[in-house]
C-alpha positions in Angstrom: 0.0 0.0 0.0 2.9 2.3 0.8 4.3 1.7 -2.6 1.1 3.0 -4.3 0.7 5.8 -1.8 3.6 7.9 -3.1 3.3 7.2 -6.8 1.5 10.4 -7.7 3.8 13.0 -6.3 7.0 11.0 -6.8 6.2 10.0 -10.4 5.2 13.6 -11.2 8.5 14.8 -9.7 10.6 12.1 -11.5 9.0 13.1 -14.8 10.2 16.7 -14.4 13.9 15.7 -14.0 16.4 16.7 -16.7 19.6 16.1 -14.8 20.8 13.9 -12.0 18.9 14.5 -8.7 19.3 13.9 -5.0 16.3 11.6 -5.0 17.7 9.2 -7.4 20.7 6.9 -6.7 23.5 5.9 -9.2 21.4 2.9 -10.3 18.4 5.2 -11.2 16.4 4.0 -8.2 14.7 6.2 -5.6 16.7 6.4 -2.4 14.8 4.8 0.5 14.9 7.8 2.7 13.5 10.1 0.0 10.8 7.4 -0.7 9.8 7.7 3.0 9.7 11.5 2.7 7.5 11.4 -0.4 5.2 8.9 1.3 4.6 11.5 4.1 4.2 14.3 1.6 1.6 12.3 -0.3 -0.4 11.7 2.9 -0.3 15.5 3.5 -1.2 16.4 -0.1 -0.4 19.5 -2.1 -3.1 21.6 -0.3 -1.7 20.5 3.1 1.8 21.2 1.9 0.7 24.7 0.9 -0.9 25.2 4.3 2.3 24.1 6.0 4.3 26.5 3.8 2.1 29.4 5.0 2.6 28.3 8.6 6.3 28.3 8.0 6.2 31.9 6.6 4.0 33.0 9.5 6.3 31.3 12.1 9.4 32.9 10.6 7.8 36.3 10.7 6.7 35.8 14.3 10.2 34.8 15.3 11.6 37.9 13.5 13.8 35.8 11.2 15.3 38.2 8.6 18.1 38.5 6.2 19.2 42.1 5.5 19.9 43.0 1.9 22.0 46.0 1.1 20.6 48.4 -1.5 17.3 46.5 -1.7 14.6 48.5 -3.5 12.0 47.7 -0.8 14.1 48.4 2.2 17.0 46.4 3.7 15.1 43.8 5.6 14.0 40.6 3.8 12.0 37.8 5.3 14.0 34.5 5.6 12.7 31.9 3.2 12.5 28.3 4.2 11.4 25.5 1.8 9.0 23.1 3.5 10.8 20.1 1.9 14.1 19.3 3.7 17.4 18.2 2.2 18.3 14.6 3.0 21.6 12.9 3.2 22.0 9.4 4.6 24.4 9.0 7.5 26.6 6.5 5.7 27.3 9.0 2.9 27.7 11.8 5.4 30.4 9.9 7.2 32.5 10.0 4.0 31.7 13.7 3.5 32.8 14.3 7.1 36.3 12.9 6.3 36.7 15.2 3.3 35.6 18.4 5.0 37.6 17.6 8.2 40.7 17.2 6.1 40.0 20.5 4.4 39.6 22.3 7.8 42.9 20.9 9.0 44.5 21.8 5.7 43.3 25.4 5.8 44.3 25.7 9.4 47.9 24.7 8.5 47.9 27.1 5.5 46.7 29.9 7.8 49.5 29.2 10.3 52.1 29.0 7.6 51.1 32.2 5.9 51.3 34.1 9.2 54.4 32.2 10.3 57.3 30.4 8.5 55.7 30.8 4.9 57.1 27.5 3.8 54.5 27.2 1.0 56.0 30.3 -0.6 59.6 29.5 0.0 59.1 26.0 -1.4 57.2 27.4 -4.4 54.1 25.4 -3.6 52.0 28.6 -4.1 52.9 31.8 -5.9 53.8 34.7 -3.5 51.2 36.9 -5.3 48.4 34.8 -3.8 49.5 35.9 -0.4 51.0 39.3 -0.7 48.5 40.7 -3.3 45.6 39.0 -1.4 43.3 41.6 0.3 42.8 39.0 3.1 46.5 39.0 4.0 47.0 41.5 6.9 50.6 42.1 7.7 49.9 43.3 11.3 48.5 39.8 12.0 51.8 38.2 11.2 53.0 35.8 14.0 50.0 36.3 16.2 49.4 32.9 17.9 46.4 32.0 20.0 46.1 29.5 22.8 45.0 26.3 21.0 47.0 24.5 18.4 44.2 25.1 15.8 44.0 28.8 14.9 41.0 28.2 12.6 38.4 27.3 15.3 35.3 27.7 13.2 35.1 26.6 9.5 32.3 26.4 7.0 32.3 25.1 3.4 29.8 25.1 0.6 29.3 21.8 -1.2 27.1 20.4 -4.0 26.9 17.0 -5.7 29.2 16.9 -8.7 29.1 15.0 -12.0 30.6 11.9 -10.4 27.8 11.6 -7.9 29.9 12.7 -5.0 29.9 15.9 -3.0 32.3 18.6 -4.4 33.6 21.5 -2.4 32.6 24.8 -4.0 33.8 27.4 -1.5 35.5 28.0 1.9 34.3 30.3 4.7 37.0 31.0 7.3 36.7 34.7 8.2 33.5 34.6 10.3 31.3 31.8 8.9 27.6 32.5 9.1 24.6 30.4 8.7 24.7 28.0 11.7 22.1 30.0 13.5 19.8 30.0 10.5 20.2 26.2 10.3 19.2 25.8 13.9 16.1 28.1 13.4 15.1 26.1 10.3 15.2 22.9 12.3 13.1 24.5 15.1 10.5 25.8 12.8 10.3 22.5 10.8 9.9 20.5 13.9 6.9 22.5 14.9 5.2 22.7 11.5 5.9 19.1 10.3 5.5 16.7 13.2 4.6 13.9 10.8 8.1 14.0 9.3 9.6 13.7 12.8 7.7 10.4 13.3 8.6 8.8 10.0 12.3 9.7 9.5 15.2 9.5 12.0 17.7 12.3 11.8 20.7 13.5 13.8 20.5 16.5 16.1 22.2 19.9 15.6 22.7 20.7 19.2 26.0 18.7 19.7 27.7 21.2 17.4 26.8 24.1 19.6 27.8 22.2 22.7 31.2 21.5 21.2 31.5 25.2 20.3 30.7 26.2 24.0 33.3 23.7 25.2 36.0 25.0 22.9 35.3 28.6 23.9 35.4 27.7 27.6 39.0 26.6 27.1 40.1 29.9 25.7 40.1 31.9 28.9 43.1 32.6 31.2 44.3 29.9 33.5 42.7 31.3 36.6 39.3 31.6 35.0 37.4 28.5 34.1 34.4 30.6 33.1 35.7 33.2 30.6 33.9 36.3 29.8 32.8 35.8 26.2 31.3 38.4 23.9 29.7 38.1 20.5 30.9 41.0 18.3 28.5 42.2 15.7 28.7 45.1 13.2 25.1 46.0 14.4 21.5 45.9 13.1 22.6 47.0 9.6 24.5 43.8 8.9 22.8 41.2 6.7 22.9 38.4 9.2 22.1 40.4 12.3 19.3 38.1 13.2 21.7 35.3 13.5 24.0 37.3 15.7 21.2 38.0 18.1 19.9 34.4 17.9 23.3 32.7 18.5 24.4 35.1 21.3 21.2 34.4 23.1 21.3 30.6 22.5 24.9 30.3 23.6 24.6 32.7 26.5 27.2 35.3 25.4 26.9 39.0 25.5 26.1 40.6 22.2 28.3 43.7 21.7 29.3 46.2 19.0 32.8 47.7 18.7 31.9 50.8 20.6 31.1 48.6 23.6 34.7 47.5 24.0 37.9 49.3 24.7 41.6 48.4 25.2 43.3 49.4 28.4 46.4 48.2 30.2 46.9 45.4 27.7 43.4 43.9 28.0 40.0 44.2 26.3 37.3 45.6 28.5 33.5 45.6 28.2 31.9 49.0 29.0 29.0 48.0 31.1 26.7 50.0 33.3 28.5 48.6 36.3 31.9 49.6 35.1 34.6 47.9 33.0 34.6 44.1 32.8 37.6 42.2 31.4 36.8 40.2 28.2 38.5 36.9 27.6 37.1 35.7 24.3 35.6 37.5 21.3 33.5 35.6 18.8 33.5 38.0 16.0 31.2 38.7 13.0 33.1 41.8 11.9 35.2 41.5 8.8 39.0 41.2 9.3 40.1 44.6 8.2 37.4 46.3 10.3 38.5 44.8 13.6 41.2 47.2 14.6 41.2 50.8 13.3 44.6 51.4 15.0 46.4 48.8 12.8 44.0 47.9 10.0 41.3 49.9 8.4 41.7 53.4 10.0 38.2 54.7 9.3 36.5 51.6 10.8 33.8 52.4 13.4 33.1 48.7 13.9 36.3 47.5 15.6 38.3 47.9 18.8 41.4 50.1 18.6 44.4 48.1 19.9 42.8 44.6 19.6 45.8 43.1 17.7 48.2 44.3 20.4 46.1 42.6 23.1 46.1 39.4 21.0 49.9 39.5 20.7 50.1 39.7 24.5 47.9 36.6 24.7 45.3 38.5 26.8 42.3 37.9 24.6 41.3 35.1 22.2 39.4 35.9 19.0 37.3 33.4 17.1 38.3 33.4 14.2 41.5 35.5 14.4 41.7 38.6 12.1 43.5 37.6 8.9 41.7 34.3 8.5 40.1 35.5 5.3 43.4 35.1 3.5 42.6 31.4 2.9 39.2 32.2 1.3 41.1 33.4 -1.8 39.8 31.5 -4.8 43.2 31.4 -6.3 44.4 29.0 -3.6 41.9 26.4 -4.9 44.0 25.9 -8.0 46.9 24.7 -5.8 45.1 22.8 -3.1 46.0 19.3 -4.2 49.8 20.2 -4.1 49.3 22.0 -0.8 47.7 19.0 0.7 50.5 16.7 -0.4 53.1 19.1 0.9 51.5 19.8 4.3 49.6 16.5 5.0 51.4 14.1 2.7 48.1 12.8 1.4 45.8 13.5 -1.5 42.6 15.6 -1.1 39.7 13.4 -0.1 37.0 15.7 -1.5 37.1 17.1 -5.0 37.0 20.8 -5.7 35.7 22.5 -8.8 38.5 22.7 -11.3 40.2 26.1 -10.9 42.7 28.0 -13.0 44.6 31.0 -11.6 45.3 33.4 -14.4 48.6 34.6 -12.9 50.4 31.7 -14.7 51.1 31.9 -18.4 49.9 28.4 -19.3 46.7 28.7 -17.2 46.0 32.2 -18.6 46.2 30.9 -22.2 43.8 28.1 -21.4 41.3 30.4 -19.8 41.4 32.9 -22.6 40.9 30.1 -25.1 37.9 28.7 -23.2 36.2 31.8 -21.8 32.9 30.8 -23.4 32.6 27.7 -21.1 34.1 28.9 -17.8 33.1 30.9 -14.8 35.3 34.0 -14.2 35.8 35.3 -10.7 38.1 37.7 -8.9 40.7 35.9 -6.8 39.9 38.3 -3.9 36.2 37.9 -3.1 36.0 41.4 -1.5 36.6 43.3 -4.8 32.9 43.4 -5.6 33.2 41.5 -8.9 30.2 39.4 -9.8 30.9 36.0 -11.3 30.7 36.0 -15.1 29.3 32.9 -16.8 31.1 32.7 -20.2 28.2 30.8 -21.9 25.9 33.7 -21.2 28.0 36.4 -22.6 27.9 37.8 -26.1 31.0 38.0 -28.3 31.5 41.7 -27.4 31.1 40.9 -23.7 33.6 38.0 -24.0 36.1 40.3 -25.7 35.6 42.9 -23.0 36.1 40.3 -20.3 39.3 39.1 -22.1 40.8 42.6 -22.1 39.9 43.0 -18.4 41.8 39.8 -17.5 44.8 40.7 -19.6 45.1 44.0 -17.8 45.8 42.3 -14.5 45.8 38.4 -14.9 46.8 37.6 -11.3 43.5 39.2 -10.1 41.4 36.6 -11.8 40.5 32.9 -11.6 38.4 30.7 -13.8 36.4 27.7 -12.7 34.8 24.9 -14.6 31.0 25.2 -14.9 29.9 21.7 -13.9 26.5 20.2 -13.8 25.4 20.0 -10.2 22.5 18.0 -8.8 19.0 19.1 -8.1 16.7 18.5 -5.1 12.9 18.7 -4.6 11.7 22.2 -3.8 8.2 23.5 -3.2 7.7 26.4 -5.5 4.4 28.0 -6.6 2.4 25.1 -5.3 4.4 22.4 -7.0 7.3 20.1 -6.1 9.9 20.7 -8.7 13.7 20.1 -9.0 16.1 23.0 -8.3 19.8 23.3 -7.9 21.0 23.3 -4.3 24.2 23.5 -2.3 24.8 22.7 1.4 26.9 24.7 3.8 28.6 22.5 6.4 29.9 23.8 9.8 32.8 22.5 11.8 34.3 23.6 15.1 37.7 22.7 16.5 38.2 21.2 19.9 41.8 22.5 19.7 43.3 19.7 17.6 40.5 18.0 15.8 37.2 19.2 14.2 33.6 18.3 15.0 31.1 18.5 12.2 27.5 19.7 12.6 25.1 16.8 11.8 23.2 18.9 9.4 23.8 22.3 7.8 22.3 25.1 5.8 21.1 24.1 2.4 20.2 26.7 -0.1 18.3 26.1 -3.3 17.7 28.2 -6.4 14.1 29.6 -6.9 14.9 29.7 -10.6 14.7 26.7 -12.9 18.0 25.6 -14.4 20.0 28.4 -12.7 22.4 28.0 -9.8 21.2 31.1 -7.9 21.4 30.1 -4.2 22.6 33.3 -2.5 20.1 34.7 -0.1 21.2 38.2 -1.4 19.6 37.1 -4.7 16.5 35.5 -3.3 17.7 31.9 -2.7 15.6 29.5 -0.5 16.9 27.8 2.6 16.2 24.2 3.6 16.4 22.2 6.8 19.2 19.7 6.3 18.8 16.2 7.7 21.4 13.6 8.2 19.0 10.6 8.2 19.6 7.3 10.0 18.1 3.9 9.8 17.4 3.9 13.6 17.2 6.5 16.3 20.6 7.7 17.5 21.5 8.7 21.0 23.7 11.6 21.9 25.4 11.7 25.2 26.6 15.1 26.1 30.0 15.3 27.7 29.5 17.2 31.0 32.4 19.4 32.2 32.6 19.8 35.9 34.2 23.1 36.9 36.5 23.3 39.8 35.9 27.0 40.3 32.4 28.3 40.4 33.0 31.6 42.1 33.8 33.5 39.0 30.6 33.1 37.1 29.7 36.0 34.9 26.2 37.5 34.8 24.9 38.7 31.4 26.5 42.1 31.2 24.5 45.2 30.3 26.6 47.3 28.0 26.3 51.1 28.2 24.9 51.1 24.7 22.2 48.6 25.5 21.5 50.4 28.8 20.8 53.6 26.7 18.7 51.7 24.2 16.6 50.0 26.8 16.0 53.4 28.4 14.8 54.7 25.1 12.6 51.7 24.4 10.8 52.6 27.6 10.5 56.2 26.5 9.4 55.5 22.9 6.9 52.9 24.1 5.3 55.3 26.5 5.4 58.2 24.0 3.5 56.1 21.5 1.1 54.8 24.2 0.3 58.2 25.6 -0.3 59.7 22.2 -2.4 56.8 21.1 -4.5 57.1 24.2 -5.1 60.8 23.9 -5.9 60.5 20.2 -8.5 57.9 20.9 -10.2 60.3 23.4 -10.0 63.2 20.9 -11.5 61.1 18.1 -14.3 59.9 20.4 -15.2 63.4 21.4 -15.2 64.5 17.7 -17.4 61.7 16.7 -19.9 62.5 19.5 -20.0 66.2 18.4 -20.2 66.4 14.6 -19.9 70.0 13.4 -23.0 71.0 11.4 -23.6 73.9 9.0 -20.3 75.6 9.5 -20.7 76.1 13.3 -17.6 76.5 15.3 -16.1 73.6 17.2 -17.2 73.5 20.8 -14.7 75.1 23.2 -13.7 71.9 24.9 -12.8 70.3 21.5 -10.6 73.3 20.8 -8.8 72.8 24.1 -8.3 69.1 23.4 -7.0 69.6 19.9 -4.6 72.3 21.1 -3.5 69.9 23.9 -2.8 67.3 21.2 -0.4 69.7 19.4 1.4 70.6 22.7 1.7 66.9 23.5 3.3 66.0 20.2 5.3 69.2 19.8 4.0 69.5 16.2 3.7 73.2 16.1 1.9 75.2 14.8 -0.7 72.6 14.3 -4.0 73.2 16.2 -2.2 75.8 18.3 -1.8 78.3 15.5 -3.3 81.5 16.8 -3.2 83.2 13.4 -5.1 80.5 11.5 -7.8 78.4 13.1 -8.8 76.6 9.9 -7.5 73.3 11.3 -9.9 73.6 14.2 -12.8 73.8 11.8 -11.5 70.9 9.7 -9.2 68.9 11.9 -9.2 65.6 9.9 -6.2 66.3 7.7 -4.0 67.2 10.7 -5.3 64.2 12.7 -4.6 62.0 9.7 -1.0 63.3 9.6 -0.6 62.9 13.4 -1.5 59.3 13.1 -0.2 58.0 9.8 2.7 60.2 8.5 6.0 58.5 9.3 7.8 61.7 8.2 6.1 63.9 10.7 8.2 63.9 13.9 5.9 63.3 16.8 3.2 61.4 14.9 2.1 57.9 16.0 3.6 56.4 12.9 6.9 58.2 13.5 7.0 57.1 17.1 6.3 53.4 16.1 9.2 53.5 13.7 11.5 54.9 16.4 10.2 52.3 18.9 10.8 49.4 16.5 14.3 50.7 15.6 15.3 51.1 19.2 13.8 47.7 20.2 15.8 46.1 17.3 19.0 47.5 18.8 18.4 45.2 21.9 16.5 42.4 20.2 18.6 39.8 22.1 16.6 40.9 25.3 13.2 39.9 23.9 11.7 36.5 24.1 9.7 35.0 21.2 6.4 36.4 22.4 7.8 39.9 22.7 9.1 39.7 19.1 5.7 38.5 17.9 4.0 41.5 19.5 6.6 43.8 17.9 5.7 42.2 14.6 2.0 43.0 15.3 2.9 46.6 16.1 4.8 46.8 12.8 1.7 45.5 11.1 -0.2 48.4 12.6 2.2 50.7 11.0 1.4 49.2 7.6 -2.3 49.4 8.3 -1.9 53.1 8.9 -0.2 53.5 5.6 -3.1 51.6 3.9 -5.9 53.6 5.6 -7.9 56.1 3.7 -10.2 57.4 6.4 -10.2 58.6 10.0 -12.6 55.7 10.8 -10.0 53.2 9.6 -7.2 55.0 11.5 -9.4 55.0 14.6 -9.8 51.2 14.5 -6.1 50.9 13.9 -5.4 53.0 17.1 -7.6 50.6 19.1 -5.6 47.6 17.9 -2.3 49.4 18.5 -3.3 50.4 22.0 -4.0 46.8 22.9 -0.7 45.6 21.3 1.3 48.2 23.2 -0.2 47.1 26.4 0.6 43.5 25.5 4.2 44.5 24.7 4.8 46.2 28.0 2.9 43.5 29.9 5.1 40.8 28.4 8.4 42.5 29.0 7.3 43.4 32.5 6.5 39.8 33.3 9.6 38.2 31.6 12.5 40.6 31.9 14.8 39.9 34.9 14.8 42.6 37.5 18.2 43.9 36.6 19.7 47.3 35.6 18.2 47.0 32.1 14.7 46.5 33.5 15.1 49.5 35.8 16.3 51.7 33.1 13.5 50.7 30.8 11.0 51.4 33.5 12.7 54.7 34.3 12.4 55.7 30.7 8.8 54.8 30.5 8.0 56.6 33.8 9.9 59.8 32.7 7.9 59.9 29.5 4.6 59.2 31.3 5.3 62.1 33.8 6.2 64.5 30.9 3.1 63.6 28.9 0.8 63.9 32.0 2.2 67.3 32.8 1.8 68.4 29.2 -1.8 67.4 29.2 -2.5 69.1 32.5 -0.9 72.4 31.5 -2.7 72.4 28.2 -6.0 71.6 29.8 -6.1 73.7 33.0 -3.5 76.5 32.8 -6.3 78.8 31.5 -9.7 78.8 33.0 -12.7 77.8 30.9 -16.4 78.0 31.8 -17.7 75.2 34.1 -19.3 73.2 31.4 -16.2 73.1 29.3 -13.9 72.3 32.2 -16.2 69.5 33.3 -15.8 67.8 29.9 -12.0 68.4 29.9 -11.7 67.0 33.4 -13.6 63.9 32.3 -11.3 63.5 29.3 -8.1 63.9 31.4 -9.2 61.4 33.9 -10.2 58.9 31.2 -6.8 59.4 29.5 -5.0 58.5 32.7 -7.2 55.6 33.7 -8.6 57.5 36.7 -12.2 58.1 35.7 -13.8 55.0 37.2 -11.9 55.7 40.5 -13.1 59.3 40.5 -16.7 58.4 39.9 -16.5 55.8 42.6 -15.4 58.4 45.2 -17.2 61.6 44.0 -20.1 60.2 42.1 -21.4 62.9 39.8 -19.8 65.8 41.6 -17.1 67.5 39.4 -14.5 69.6 41.1 -11.2 70.7 39.6 -9.7 70.8 43.1 -10.7 67.1 43.6 -9.4 66.2 40.1 -6.0 67.8 40.6 -5.7 66.3 44.1 -6.3 62.8 42.6 -4.1 63.3 39.5 -1.2 64.8 41.4 -1.3 63.5 45.0 -2.8 60.0 45.1 0.0 57.5 45.8 -1.8 54.3 45.1 -3.0 54.9 41.6 -0.4 54.0 38.9 -1.0 57.1 36.6 -0.9 59.8 39.2 2.1 62.2 39.4 3.0 61.3 43.0 2.9 57.6 42.2 5.1 58.0 39.1 7.6 60.2 40.9 7.9 57.6 43.7 8.3 54.8 41.1 11.0 56.8 39.3 12.8 57.4 42.5 12.6 53.6 43.3 14.1 52.7 39.9 16.9 55.1 40.2 17.7 53.8 43.7 18.3 50.3 42.3 20.8 51.5 39.7 24.6 51.3 40.4 25.7 54.1 42.8 29.3 54.6 41.5 31.9 56.0 43.8 29.5 57.6 46.3 27.0 54.9 47.1 25.6 56.6 50.2 24.8 59.9 48.5 22.0 60.8 46.1 23.2 61.3 42.5 22.2 64.3 40.4 19.3 62.4 38.8 17.9 61.3 42.2 18.2 64.9 43.5 16.2 66.3 40.6 13.5 63.7 41.1 13.4 64.4 44.9 13.0 68.1 44.2 10.2 67.5 41.8 8.5 65.1 44.2 8.7 67.7 47.0 7.1 70.3 44.8 4.2 68.0 44.0 3.7 66.8 47.5 3.5 70.4 48.8 0.9 71.1 46.1 -2.2 73.0 47.4 -4.8 72.7 44.7 -7.0 75.5 46.0 -4.3 78.1 46.0 -2.9 76.9 42.7 -6.2 77.6 41.0 -6.0 81.4 41.5 -7.0 83.1 38.2 -5.8 86.3 36.6 -9.2 88.0 35.8 -8.0 89.7 32.7 -6.3 86.7 31.0 -8.0 83.7 32.8 -4.5 82.4 33.3 -3.6 80.3 36.4 0.1 81.3 36.9 0.8 79.3 40.1 -0.5 76.0 38.6 1.2 76.5 35.3 4.6 77.5 36.8 4.6 74.7 39.3 3.9 72.1 36.7 6.6 73.7 34.5 9.1 73.4 37.3 8.4 69.7 37.7 8.5 69.2 33.9 11.9 70.9 33.7 13.3 68.9 36.6 12.2 65.6 35.1 13.4 66.6 31.7 16.9 67.0 33.1 16.9 63.4 34.4 17.5 62.0 30.9 20.7 64.1 30.7 21.6 63.0 34.2 21.3 59.3 33.3 23.3 59.9 30.1 26.3 61.3 32.1 25.9 58.7 34.8 25.5 55.5 32.7 25.4 56.1 29.0 28.6 58.1 28.6 30.4 55.0 27.4 28.2 55.0 24.3 29.2 56.8 21.2 26.9 58.3 18.6 25.5 55.4 16.6 26.8 55.9 13.0 25.0 54.5 10.0 26.5 51.1 9.3 26.0 51.5 5.6 28.5 54.4 5.7 31.2 52.2 7.3 30.7 48.6 6.4 31.2 47.1 3.0 28.1 47.0 0.9 28.8 43.4 0.1 29.5 41.2 3.1 32.3 38.7 2.5 30.4 36.0 4.2 27.0 36.2 2.5 24.7 33.2 2.7 
């Protein structure tokens, strides 16, 4: 029965093959593990597969899985693409592949150590000197830097595809800062949730042992007295194409995610600038390209590295994974000499074939390449030179001649590779299972002397028929990669018992992250306060439609002007010379909600909140990220809205999601300095918005009817209306309202409560060199709190008869506002002064990442 079950999909797929395929073995038979997969897919059906594909898209979006694309037309962020059909390799075949890529890792490690050491390969004429000294990856300042373990190349990745002989061929090496392992892990996690049927029917090896090996290797890199080294994960920042992976892996591995500005060199060591002070760093796992790592000795205009890093490495006081200069062995030209290098260094032949490569710096090879341009692939030897591969068969005669002249101008800059026919694999595209070219990236980590291979990898397939376009920069699809077995396999993790457990590191809060968390709190509350007030204004407008050109009721005028003061979008409704907006407020209200270019609008605030939250995305759990995605959806809904009614409904959804965002982080964030700074930022913004509304509403006296409606709106805006009615029933008194809004200490939106909360958060932050004294921020809050608690509502409501101005009320509130406004500057000088101005990454980092996936 099983035989008949899979006939439909499998036969349809086989009929579409026009080259050798992963599903078919060398005898033309369907491989058993692929047969089992097709059986399961048949039971699910195409409609079910389409549904699972939609679930995958939704799950990846919820998890915030992205791949940033430089110079993309629709923005830099692209959703990660995961094919619902995995890539399968049987364990027996994988064991042979492992031997080949482990040998390649050992070989590249030896080459790396030789290039930055004795240089025997050059002296013995095994490789031409131009491949080293003209190589952009060769960094002279890195010469003779040796790290703790015998292997210098601790992490290695390689791209492979099945060649014409039916075996895996090595296509490319990744040694600088290999990316993709985090995406492979995320792919596995999503597939396990969406496709439980596959888990039951096919046995596959786990990915987690690779990451355990990585942690064990990193733990050996600290100094002798520290069995728990302080490890940081160095990222270029949110503008980098694989930033999601940097956040994901740093969180998964338990390492602090940092940018170059978070680190400094002092006294021969690298230090992390945290809110608690400087912390010594033992190990840096870097995702910053080689030449950007140290502006003191390498690329001078780099804003991404750590000045003096190489000096600390020479002293042996920090380990870097992988060390700067490792990209020298990524040079395509070396592939032409790899067989001879292997015999020279290992005294054995290469186990895994590479694509045939010719370096044009040699006369004989140059002649061959020029005579065969029409059937070769031409690349620059140095990958970082921004040269896109040229496929000779796709070029016209004039283009071939142009390429020929380019090569002749500087032959040593070019290599040619044979264009071989690679295998295809099943992919789900446009509702059909079709064959597409694919390549797998394998990951290895050294234990110091040997390499451990991930039991899986990151497979990428081309979305385009008969074209080998697998790069995610160009829209390639990813696949979960399974090393399948005939029976369940057990993995027993090696447990390392530490002798010294007194030097455990907490997750450090960098000064940059401290500042970003503070502003997450402020931007959240700014968006929340404006959304709440806009909802009230829109409700009042809907209740009082203006008929026949009559003027707006006075309380609506007060509320609209308050809206302008709250958003600081002058002149707006506060324009004394032109009150036309008051007669027709919809265009201004539309702009205050949906215009992302209008500073102070809801949409503008959402963009600011999302950008700031992205800076500290490693702090958020999956639920928080999902809520942030929903808030981002709100932004899109505002852009698509064409009426105030639609915007009003969007504000209702946004308000609920903002509450969910804060509720989630309030319940899940640890009570540490980051939490207290976030809450301090939120509280400061809430105080400022409360005072802004109070001043706008009550600094000038209105008639009793108008003030009654305004009092009701103010209480509703600050979640105090039900409490007021419970106490005072239907009696409206401005004295009572102000006493409640300003002086109640048990209601979360009153000024006294907020000032007490802010004082409590500041008290929990590090005290510095004078722990028993109030710092400047605490003194400003104490002064503001004293002013409020001495507040006498009756005397504060004295009115200037000529102007109806309440000077004492307005000036007291202004004093409190100014004092709390200063607290942000106080906190900057106390805790954020380690941070630097965040420069645009696109101005400093290469447009084309050297480790694209």
